[in-house]
C-alpha positions in Angstrom: -43.4 -58.5 -103.7 -43.8 -58.9 -107.5 -46.7 -57.8 -109.6 -47.9 -55.6 -112.4 -49.9 -52.4 -112.8 -52.9 -52.2 -115.1 -53.4 -48.5 -114.5 -52.8 -46.2 -117.4 -53.9 -42.6 -117.7 -56.0 -40.9 -115.0 -58.8 -42.6 -113.1 -62.1 -40.8 -113.3 -63.1 -41.7 -109.7 -61.5 -43.1 -106.7 -63.6 -44.8 -104.0 -63.3 -47.2 -101.1 -65.8 -49.7 -102.5 -67.4 -50.4 -105.9 -70.6 -52.5 -105.9 -71.8 -54.1 -109.1 -75.6 -54.4 -109.2 -78.5 -52.5 -107.6 -80.7 -55.5 -106.7 -81.4 -56.8 -103.2 -77.7 -57.8 -102.8 -76.1 -54.6 -103.9 -78.5 -52.4 -102.0 -78.0 -54.5 -98.8 -74.3 -54.1 -99.1 -74.6 -50.4 -99.6 -76.9 -50.0 -96.5 -74.5 -52.1 -94.4 -71.5 -49.9 -95.6 -73.3 -46.7 -94.6 -74.2 -48.2 -91.2 -70.5 -48.9 -90.7 -69.6 -45.3 -91.5 -68.2 -46.1 -95.0 -69.8 -43.6 -97.4 -67.1 -43.5 -100.2 -68.7 -46.1 -102.4 -70.3 -46.4 -105.8 -73.0 -48.8 -107.1 -72.7 -49.6 -110.8 -76.0 -50.6 -112.4 -76.3 -51.6 -116.1 -80.0 -50.8 -116.3 -81.9 -47.5 -115.6 -83.4 -48.4 -112.3 -82.8 -50.4 -109.1 -84.5 -53.7 -108.4 -82.7 -56.4 -110.3 -84.9 -59.4 -111.0 -88.0 -57.5 -109.6 -87.4 -54.7 -112.1 -86.9 -57.0 -115.0 -89.7 -59.6 -114.4 -93.1 -58.0 -114.6 -95.0 -60.8 -116.5 -98.6 -61.5 -115.5 -98.8 -63.4 -112.2 -95.1 -62.7 -111.3 -94.7 -63.3 -107.6 -92.1 -64.5 -105.1 -92.1 -68.1 -103.8 -90.7 -67.0 -100.3 -93.1 -65.4 -97.8 -93.2 -61.6 -97.9 -92.2 -61.0 -94.3 -89.1 -63.1 -94.8 -88.3 -61.9 -98.3 -87.2 -58.5 -97.0 -84.4 -57.0 -95.0 -84.4 -57.9 -91.3 -83.4 -54.3 -90.6 -86.2 -52.8 -92.7 -89.3 -54.8 -92.0 -92.6 -53.9 -93.7 -95.7 -54.1 -91.7 -98.3 -53.8 -94.5 -97.4 -56.6 -96.9 -100.7 -57.4 -98.6 -100.4 -61.2 -98.7 -98.3 -64.2 -97.7 -96.5 -64.2 -101.1 -96.1 -60.8 -102.6 -96.3 -60.0 -106.3 -93.4 -58.4 -108.2 -94.9 -54.9 -108.1 -95.2 -54.8 -104.3 -91.6 -56.2 -103.9 -90.3 -53.6 -106.4 -92.1 -50.8 -104.5 -90.4 -52.1 -101.3 -87.0 -51.9 -103.0 -87.6 -48.4 -104.2 -88.7 -47.4 -100.6 -85.5 -48.8 -99.2 -83.4 -47.0 -101.8 -85.1 -43.7 -100.8 -85.0 -44.4 -97.1 -81.3 -45.1 -96.9 -80.3 -42.4 -99.4 -78.7 -44.7 -101.9 -79.5 -43.0 -105.2 -76.6 -40.5 -104.9 -74.2 -43.5 -104.9 -75.7 -45.2 -108.0 -74.4 -44.9 -111.5 -77.0 -46.1 -114.0 -76.3 -47.4 -117.5 -72.9 -48.5 -116.2 -72.1 -52.1 -117.2 -68.7 -53.3 -116.0 -66.5 -54.5 -118.9 -63.3 -55.3 -117.0 -61.8 -55.5 -113.6 -58.1 -55.9 -112.9 -56.3 -56.1 -109.6 -53.2 -53.9 -109.5 -50.7 -55.5 -107.1 -48.4 -52.5 -107.0 -51.1 -50.2 -105.8 -53.4 -52.7 -104.1 -56.4 -51.4 -106.1 -59.1 -52.9 -108.3 -59.2 -51.0 -111.6 -62.8 -51.2 -112.9 -63.8 -50.1 -116.4 -67.4 -49.6 -117.6 -69.3 -49.6 -120.9 -69.5 -45.8 -120.5 -65.7 -45.7 -120.7 -65.4 -44.6 -117.1 -62.6 -46.0 -114.9 -62.9 -46.4 -111.1 -60.2 -47.3 -108.6 -61.4 -49.1 -105.6 -59.7 -50.8 -102.6 -62.7 -53.3 -102.5 -65.2 -54.4 -105.0 -68.4 -56.4 -104.5 -70.0 -58.5 -107.3 -73.7 -58.3 -106.5 -75.1 -58.9 -110.0 -76.8 -62.1 -109.0 -76.9 -65.5 -110.8 -80.3 -65.0 -112.6 -80.1 -61.8 -114.6 -79.2 -63.0 -118.1 -82.2 -64.5 -120.0 -81.7 -67.8 -121.6 -82.7 -67.9 -125.3 -83.1 -71.4 -126.7 -81.4 -72.5 -129.8 -84.3 -73.6 -132.0 -84.0 -74.1 -135.7 -85.9 -71.3 -137.6 -86.8 -69.2 -134.5 -85.2 -66.1 -136.1 -87.6 -66.6 -139.2 -90.8 -66.4 -137.1 -93.0 -63.6 -138.4 -95.1 -63.2 -135.3 -94.2 -61.8 -131.9 -91.4 -63.4 -129.8 -90.3 -62.3 -126.4 -88.7 -63.7 -123.2 -90.8 -63.7 -120.0 -88.2 -61.5 -118.3 -88.7 -59.0 -121.2 -92.5 -59.1 -121.3 -94.1 -57.0 -124.0 -97.0 -55.4 -122.2 -98.0 -53.4 -125.2 -98.7 -56.6 -127.2 -102.3 -57.7 -126.7 -102.6 -61.5 -126.5 -106.4 -61.5 -126.7 -107.7 -63.9 -129.3 -104.2 -64.9 -130.4 -102.7 -68.4 -130.8 -99.9 -68.4 -128.3 -97.0 -70.8 -127.9 -95.3 -70.9 -124.5 -91.9 -72.7 -124.4 -90.8 -73.9 -121.0 -92.6 -74.9 -117.8 -90.3 -73.5 -115.1 -90.8 -71.0 -112.3 -91.9 -68.1 -114.5 -94.0 -70.1 -116.9 -96.2 -71.7 -114.3 -97.1 -68.2 -113.1 -97.9 -66.5 -116.4 -99.6 -69.5 -118.1 -102.7 -69.4 -115.9 -103.0 -65.7 -116.3 -102.9 -65.5 -120.0 -104.9 -68.7 -120.8 -108.4 -67.1 -120.4 -107.6 -64.3 -122.9 -105.9 -66.2 -125.7 -107.7 -68.1 -128.4 -105.3 -71.1 -128.1 -102.4 -71.8 -125.8 -99.8 -74.4 -126.6 -97.6 -75.2 -123.6 -94.3 -76.9 -124.8 -92.9 -78.9 -121.9 -89.4 -80.4 -122.0 -89.6 -81.9 -118.5 -92.4 -81.6 -115.9 -91.9 -79.9 -112.5 -93.3 -80.8 -109.1 -95.9 -78.2 -108.2 -97.4 -77.8 -104.7 -100.1 -75.4 -103.4 -99.3 -71.8 -102.5 -100.7 -70.1 -99.5 -102.8 -67.5 -101.2 -104.2 -65.8 -98.1 -104.0 -62.0 -97.7 -103.2 -60.2 -94.5 -106.2 -58.6 -92.9 -106.3 -54.9 -92.1 -106.3 -55.8 -88.4 -103.2 -57.9 -88.8 -101.4 -55.2 -90.6 -102.2 -52.6 -87.9 -100.9 -55.0 -85.3 -97.7 -55.5 -87.2 -97.3 -51.7 -87.5 -97.9 -51.1 -83.8 -95.9 -54.0 -82.4 -92.4 -54.5 -83.8 -91.9 -57.6 -81.7 -94.9 -59.2 -83.4 -93.4 -58.7 -86.9 -90.1 -60.2 -85.6 -91.9 -63.2 -84.1 -93.8 -63.7 -87.4 -90.6 -63.5 -89.4 -88.9 -66.0 -87.0 -91.8 -68.4 -87.3 -91.6 -68.3 -91.1 -87.8 -68.7 -91.0 -87.8 -71.9 -88.9 -90.8 -73.3 -90.8 -88.8 -73.0 -94.0 -85.7 -74.4 -92.4 -87.7 -77.6 -91.7 -88.1 -78.0 -95.5 -84.4 -78.9 -95.6 -85.2 -82.4 -94.3 -86.4 -83.9 -97.6 -83.7 -82.2 -99.5 -81.0 -84.0 -97.5 -83.1 -87.2 -97.1 -84.3 -88.5 -100.5 -86.5 -91.1 -98.8 -88.4 -88.4 -97.0 -88.7 -86.5 -100.4 -90.1 -89.6 -102.0 -92.8 -89.8 -99.3 -93.8 -86.1 -99.8 -93.7 -86.8 -103.6 -96.7 -89.1 -103.2 -98.7 -86.3 -101.7 -97.7 -84.0 -104.5 -98.8 -86.6 -107.0 -102.2 -86.9 -105.4 -102.5 -83.1 -105.5 -101.8 -83.3 -109.3 -104.3 -86.0 -109.9 -107.0 -84.1 -107.9 -106.3 -80.9 -109.9 -106.1 -82.3 -113.5 -109.1 -84.1 -114.9 -107.6 -85.8 -117.9 -105.4 -88.8 -116.9 -103.2 -88.6 -120.0 -102.4 -85.0 -119.3 -101.8 -85.7 -115.6 -99.3 -88.4 -116.6 -97.4 -85.9 -118.8 -97.3 -83.4 -115.9 -95.9 -86.0 -113.5 -92.1 -85.6 -113.2 -89.9 -88.6 -113.6 -87.4 -87.6 -110.8 -87.4 -87.4 -107.0 -89.2 -84.3 -105.7 -86.7 -81.6 -104.8 -84.0 -82.6 -107.4 -85.3 -79.6 -109.4 -86.9 -76.5 -107.9 -90.2 -77.2 -106.3 -92.8 -74.7 -107.7 -95.8 -73.1 -105.9 -99.1 -72.5 -107.6 -102.8 -73.0 -107.1 -103.7 -72.1 -110.7 -101.2 -74.0 -112.9 -102.6 -77.5 -112.9 -106.3 -76.4 -113.3 -105.3 -74.4 -116.4 -104.9 -77.7 -118.3 -108.6 -78.4 -117.8 -109.4 -75.6 -120.2 -110.4 -76.5 -123.7 -108.1 -73.9 -125.3 -104.9 -75.2 -123.5 -102.8 -78.0 -124.9 -99.8 -79.6 -123.2 -97.2 -80.7 -125.8 -94.3 -82.9 -124.7 -92.9 -83.8 -128.2 -89.7 -81.8 -128.8 -89.7 -78.9 -131.2 -87.9 -79.6 -134.5 -88.4 -76.3 -136.3 -90.1 -72.9 -136.1 -91.5 -71.7 -139.4 -92.8 -68.2 -140.3 -96.2 -68.7 -138.7 -96.0 -72.1 -136.9 -94.1 -74.5 -134.8 -93.3 -78.1 -135.9 -92.7 -80.9 -133.4 -91.0 -84.3 -133.6 -94.3 -86.1 -134.2 -94.8 -84.1 -137.4 -97.5 -81.9 -136.1 -97.5 -78.2 -137.2 -99.3 -75.7 -135.0 -100.1 -72.1 -136.0 -98.8 -69.4 -133.7 -99.2 -65.6 -133.6 -96.8 -65.2 -130.6 -94.1 -67.3 -128.9 -93.3 -66.6 -125.3 -89.9 -67.9 -124.0 -90.3 -69.1 -120.4 -86.9 -70.6 -120.6 -85.3 -69.1 -117.5 -81.8 -67.6 -117.1 -78.2 -68.4 -117.7 -77.0 -69.3 -114.2 -73.4 -70.4 -115.0 -71.1 -67.4 -114.5 -68.6 -69.0 -116.9 -71.2 -68.4 -119.7 -72.6 -64.9 -118.9 -69.1 -63.6 -117.9 -67.4 -64.9 -121.0 -66.7 -61.5 -122.5 -65.8 -59.9 -119.1 -62.1 -59.6 -118.4 -61.4 -60.2 -114.7 -57.8 -60.7 -113.6 -56.3 -61.1 -110.1 -52.9 -61.7 -108.6 -50.1 -62.3 -111.2 -52.6 -61.7 -114.0 -54.6 -64.8 -113.2 -57.9 -65.0 -115.1 -61.1 -65.9 -113.3 -62.5 -67.3 -116.6 -59.5 -69.7 -116.7 -59.6 -70.5 -113.0 -63.3 -71.3 -113.3 -63.0 -73.4 -116.5 -64.0 -76.5 -114.5 -66.7 -74.8 -112.5 -67.2 -71.7 -110.3 -65.8 -72.1 -106.8 -65.4 -69.7 -103.9 -65.0 -69.7 -100.1 -68.5 -69.5 -98.6 -69.5 -68.1 -102.0 -67.9 -64.8 -101.0 -64.1 -64.7 -101.6 -62.0 -66.4 -104.3 -58.3 -67.3 -104.0 -56.1 -65.1 -106.2 -58.6 -62.2 -106.3 -57.9 -60.0 -103.2 -60.5 -57.7 -101.8 -63.1 -59.1 -104.2 -66.3 -60.3 -102.8 -69.5 -61.9 -104.1 -73.1 -61.9 -103.0 -75.0 -65.0 -103.9 -71.8 -66.5 -105.3 -71.1 -70.1 -106.0 -72.9 -72.6 -103.8 -75.0 -70.1 -101.8 -78.4 -70.3 -103.6 -81.2 -72.1 -101.7 -83.9 -74.6 -102.3 -85.8 -74.1 -99.1 -85.5 -70.6 -97.5 -85.0 -66.9 -98.1 -81.9 -65.7 -100.1 -82.2 -62.3 -98.4 -81.1 -64.0 -95.2 -78.0 -65.4 -97.0 -77.3 -61.9 -98.5 -77.3 -60.3 -95.1 -74.9 -63.0 -93.8 -72.6 -62.3 -96.7 -72.7 -58.5 -96.4 -71.8 -58.8 -92.7 -68.9 -61.2 -93.5 -67.6 -58.7 -96.1 -67.6 -55.9 -93.5 -65.6 -58.2 -91.2 -63.0 -58.6 -93.9 -62.8 -54.9 -94.3 -62.5 -54.4 -90.6 -59.7 -57.0 -90.4 -57.7 -55.0 -92.9 -58.1 -51.9 -90.9 -57.1 -53.7 -87.7 -54.0 -55.3 -89.2 -53.0 -52.3 -91.3 -52.8 -54.6 -94.3 -53.6 -53.5 -97.8 -55.5 -56.6 -99.0 -56.5 -60.1 -98.1 -56.7 -63.2 -100.1 -58.3 -66.5 -99.1 -55.7 -69.2 -98.9 -55.9 -71.8 -101.7 -55.8 -74.8 -99.3 -58.6 -73.3 -97.3 -60.8 -72.8 -100.3 -60.0 -76.2 -101.7 -60.8 -77.9 -98.3 -64.1 -76.0 -98.1 -65.2 -77.0 -101.6 -64.3 -80.6 -101.0 -66.6 -80.7 -98.0 -69.3 -79.1 -100.1 -68.9 -81.8 -102.8 -69.2 -84.6 -100.2 -72.3 -83.1 -98.7 -74.0 -82.6 -102.1 -73.5 -86.3 -102.9 -76.0 -87.3 -100.2 -78.7 -84.8 -101.2 -81.8 -85.0 -103.4 -80.0 -82.7 -105.9 -77.7 -85.5 -106.8 -80.5 -88.0 -107.3 -80.2 -88.1 -111.1 -82.3 -85.3 -112.7 -81.0 -82.6 -114.9 -81.3 -79.2 -113.2 -79.9 -75.7 -113.6 -77.9 -76.1 -110.3 -75.5 -78.4 -112.1 -73.1 -77.7 -115.0 -72.4 -80.2 -117.8 -70.4 -82.9 -116.1 -72.5 -82.9 -113.0 -70.8 -80.4 -110.7 -73.3 -78.5 -108.5 -72.1 -74.9 -108.4 -75.3 -73.3 -107.1 -76.8 -74.9 -104.0 -75.7 -74.4 -100.4 -75.9 -78.0 -99.0 -76.8 -77.2 -95.4 -79.2 -75.1 -93.4 -79.1 -71.3 -93.6 -78.7 -71.3 -89.8 -75.4 -73.2 -90.4 -74.3 -70.7 -92.9 -74.9 -67.9 -90.4 -73.0 -69.7 -87.7 -70.0 -70.2 -90.1 -69.9 -66.6 -91.5 -70.6 -64.5 -88.4 -67.0 -63.4 -88.4 -64.0 -63.8 -90.6 -61.2 -66.1 -89.4 -57.8 -64.3 -90.0 -56.1 -67.7 -90.3 -58.1 -68.4 -93.5 -56.5 -65.4 -95.3 -53.1 -64.2 -96.4 -52.8 -60.5 -95.4 -50.5 -58.5 -97.6 -49.0 -55.0 -97.8 -48.2 -53.2 -101.1 -44.6 -52.3 -101.7 -43.6 -48.6 -101.4 -45.2 -46.3 -103.8 -42.7 -43.5 -103.4 -41.2 -44.2 -106.8 -44.6 -44.1 -108.5 -46.0 -40.5 -108.0 -48.8 -41.1 -110.4 -50.2 -43.8 -108.1 -49.1 -42.4 -104.7 -51.6 -39.6 -104.7 -54.3 -42.0 -105.8 -53.7 -44.4 -103.0 -53.5 -41.7 -100.3 -56.8 -40.3 -101.4 -58.5 -43.7 -101.4 -57.6 -44.8 -98.0 -58.5 -41.7 -96.1 
């Protein structure tokens, strides 16, 4: 076996597993490890608290678009969700409760952003370095940072010269009072359609700058009654039955995603809903998308459309040409005064962009940045050829357009545990998914995606420049569960490290790590 060692000096900590990210994914992986009797692990979190997106997004009206009883761990159900679709605060409280219940805080290192990760073939370790200049050696490491954690800031001429307040929706400035202000909101995606109705009554004037319209359908805004919550608390089977009903109801939503003709039929109902909600015909036309429903994320709101009936809300579809010190100028020559600009412009989803300054090398010094130059690819979104014992949660092509991502995370965590168990059973040091297996898998994905609504011609964040869809899982979540229940040893190359007797500085490290 040939290879190279990246280890120099003394490692500050040696563990079985390093997990990056303390959101739903990282915490789920940690809980699963503890349940399997693996307690020698560390969670590296770049911020000062757990929660991921639910820690970062606290804007007015922020809520989940998956039902509460389904957007939670199957092994940690909550009986007293207040409503069908919970708000960010209630979800964050649930995450904090799970962190406490499963004793995870002692495993977490806050303010630790990973700056590099290199696989050492001689030792069979990942060498992981952080912004705090710590170095960890781990047999396994799990990327659970998620695809939506880096805010996207638009490149608009003059934005840096604006003298008023500017902030991204994921970095909401709660101390800034919007009352009586002229506010410009840029973007009409999932975050914007939630905060726009909430701030409109308080501001003097709200300008909504829309690049492309989104299909918006009604949200089930009902709250759970006290009686229902007591029944959920008393009867665990009732909670499970309710969760199962929600799961299969959501699974049925996959039909229009894979059948554009069905999507076009449902689109007519969504268009009627829009016309019923918005009084002004010209505004309704501007709010009507020019693409098949489902090609972009379908949004849920009962408040968004009626907001445009207000006298102090203007929808602007002309592109922005320039931001001046106190105003925004659009292509039609109009200049609008603004005291505040809110960027509802979403997140950078492409890992090739947000990992551009992150050194990640695998077998033979291969670079993930180079291997992914034509688009991120993995095997079931979990393992990547050339990067042994490295796993991802919500990796390439495992995001959803119809069901709960928590379900996918649990499937992935179970699969990762199966990989670890396989190594123990075979006495191998590391496993690497075979290149031909990964390529065949991704070729099947590409063929399936060709026949879906996501390939119907719109521009969406699921696709990179050039058209490759690197985000969406093109099948049911039930299918994903069936195919990831257990690792197939034939899919992987199992390897042993060469003798470490001649390397005393590594020998003790490895012995300590595998105990």
